[in-house]
C-alpha positions as a printed NumPy array, in Angstrom:
array([[  0.   ,   0.   ,   0.   ],
       [  2.834,   2.399,   0.858],
       [  4.421,   1.91 ,  -2.556],
       [  1.136,   2.893,  -4.24 ],
       [  0.934,   6.018,  -2.077],
       [  4.527,   6.904,  -2.943],
       [  4.137,   6.369,  -6.702],
       [  0.984,   8.491,  -7.107],
       [  2.75 ,  11.862,  -6.613],
       [  5.454,  10.786,  -9.076],
       [  2.819,   9.938, -11.673],
       [  1.184,  13.302, -11.022],
       [  4.495,  15.127, -11.436],
       [  5.297,  13.316, -14.675],
       [  1.821,  14.079, -15.997],
       [  2.283,  17.785, -15.28 ],
       [  5.752,  17.706, -16.809],
       [  4.377,  16.191, -20.038],
       [  1.481,  18.668, -20.138],
       [  3.973,  21.539, -19.94 ],
       [  6.055,  19.9  , -22.686],
       [  2.974,  19.647, -24.901],
       [  2.224,  23.33 , -24.259],
       [  5.767,  24.227, -25.301],
       [  5.386,  22.04 , -28.382],
       [  2.028,  23.646, -29.221],
       [  3.634,  27.092, -29.   ],
       [  6.338,  25.969, -31.466],
       [  9.126,  26.494, -28.966],
       [ 10.769,  23.143, -29.74 ],
       [ 11.055,  21.027, -32.856],
       [ 10.973,  17.646, -31.101],
       [  8.89 ,  16.363, -28.221],
       [ 11.987,  14.95 , -26.513],
       [ 13.573,  18.414, -26.436],
       [ 10.355,  19.876, -24.999],
       [ 10.178,  17.141, -22.341],
       [ 13.834,  17.693, -21.396],
       [ 13.328,  21.446, -21.079],
       [ 10.129,  20.881, -19.119],
       [ 11.88 ,  18.491, -16.718],
       [ 14.663,  21.01 , -16.111],
       [ 12.106,  23.739, -15.405],
       [  9.789,  21.583, -13.271],
       [ 12.678,  20.356, -11.12 ],
       [ 13.969,  23.957, -10.851],
       [ 17.427,  22.937, -12.084],
       [ 17.7  ,  25.831, -14.538],
       [ 20.623,  24.571, -16.611],
       [ 20.182,  27.279, -19.229],
       [ 21.41 ,  25.097, -22.068],
       [ 18.063,  25.524, -23.83 ],
       [ 16.324,  28.888, -23.637],
       [ 12.857,  29.611, -24.936],
       [ 12.038,  32.579, -27.109],
       [ 11.61 ,  35.958, -25.483],
       [  7.887,  35.842, -26.166],
       [  7.365,  32.705, -24.024],
       [ 10.328,  33.01 , -21.686],
       [  8.208,  33.55 , -18.548],
       [  6.594,  30.14 , -18.952],
       [  9.826,  28.573, -17.644],
       [  9.715,  30.236, -14.219],
       [  5.968,  29.629, -14.09 ],
       [  6.568,  25.916, -14.557],
       [  9.308,  26.02 , -11.903],
       [  6.88 ,  27.589,  -9.431],
       [  4.402,  24.856, -10.316],
       [  7.07 ,  22.227,  -9.606],
       [  8.08 ,  23.737,  -6.269],
       [  4.507,  24.139,  -5.081],
       [  3.77 ,  20.55 ,  -6.048],
       [  6.564,  19.245,  -3.805],
       [  5.168,  17.322,  -0.791],
       [  7.625,  19.034,   1.563],
       [  6.198,  22.393,   0.46 ],
       [  2.713,  21.163,   1.276],
       [  3.85 ,  19.878,   4.663],
       [  5.521,  23.179,   5.53 ],
       [  2.528,  25.177,   4.358],
       [  0.214,  22.95 ,   6.394],
       [  2.425,  23.353,   9.461],
       [  2.502,  27.142,   9.123],
       [ -1.224,  27.382,   8.49 ],
       [ -1.959,  25.132,  11.455],
       [  0.193,  27.367,  13.65 ],
       [ -1.644,  30.484,  12.474],
       [ -5.019,  28.899,  13.071],
       [ -3.937,  27.598,  16.468],
       [ -3.262,  31.156,  17.635],
       [ -7.014,  31.785,  17.573],
       [ -7.855,  28.907,  19.926],
       [ -7.718,  29.288,  23.722],
       [ -4.569,  27.724,  25.152],
       [ -2.96 ,  27.312,  21.746],
       [ -0.281,  29.942,  22.38 ],
       [  0.778,  28.116,  25.538],
       [  1.125,  24.857,  23.616],
       [  2.997,  26.529,  20.786],
       [  5.542,  28.187,  23.076],
       [  5.962,  24.977,  25.054],
       [  6.677,  23.042,  21.863],
       [  9.26 ,  25.658,  20.871],
       [ 11.022,  25.325,  24.222],
       [ 10.095,  28.773,  25.543],
       [  7.917,  27.537,  28.424],
       [  9.286,  28.479,  31.84 ]])
């Protein structure tokens, strides 16, 4: 069961990566699908090699895909959930005491 849970995000990431590659191909940025997939993978993983650069007209799609890749990362979701939970906890009675105790500031 754990392997199924672990493979689902990978399938989702690859699907998004291929959708971006098809968008790049549709916009005539690349002549081959393999080149579009490579460029999409570099953008999605936020590697930013710079060996292939899109035209000036569509250049901002690269950073947009990188943001999509970062926001899709499970660690991003976990951190965002943790921060949001902390903000929401501040509105509950006794939550501040628990938060400061967990941070080691309780006297």
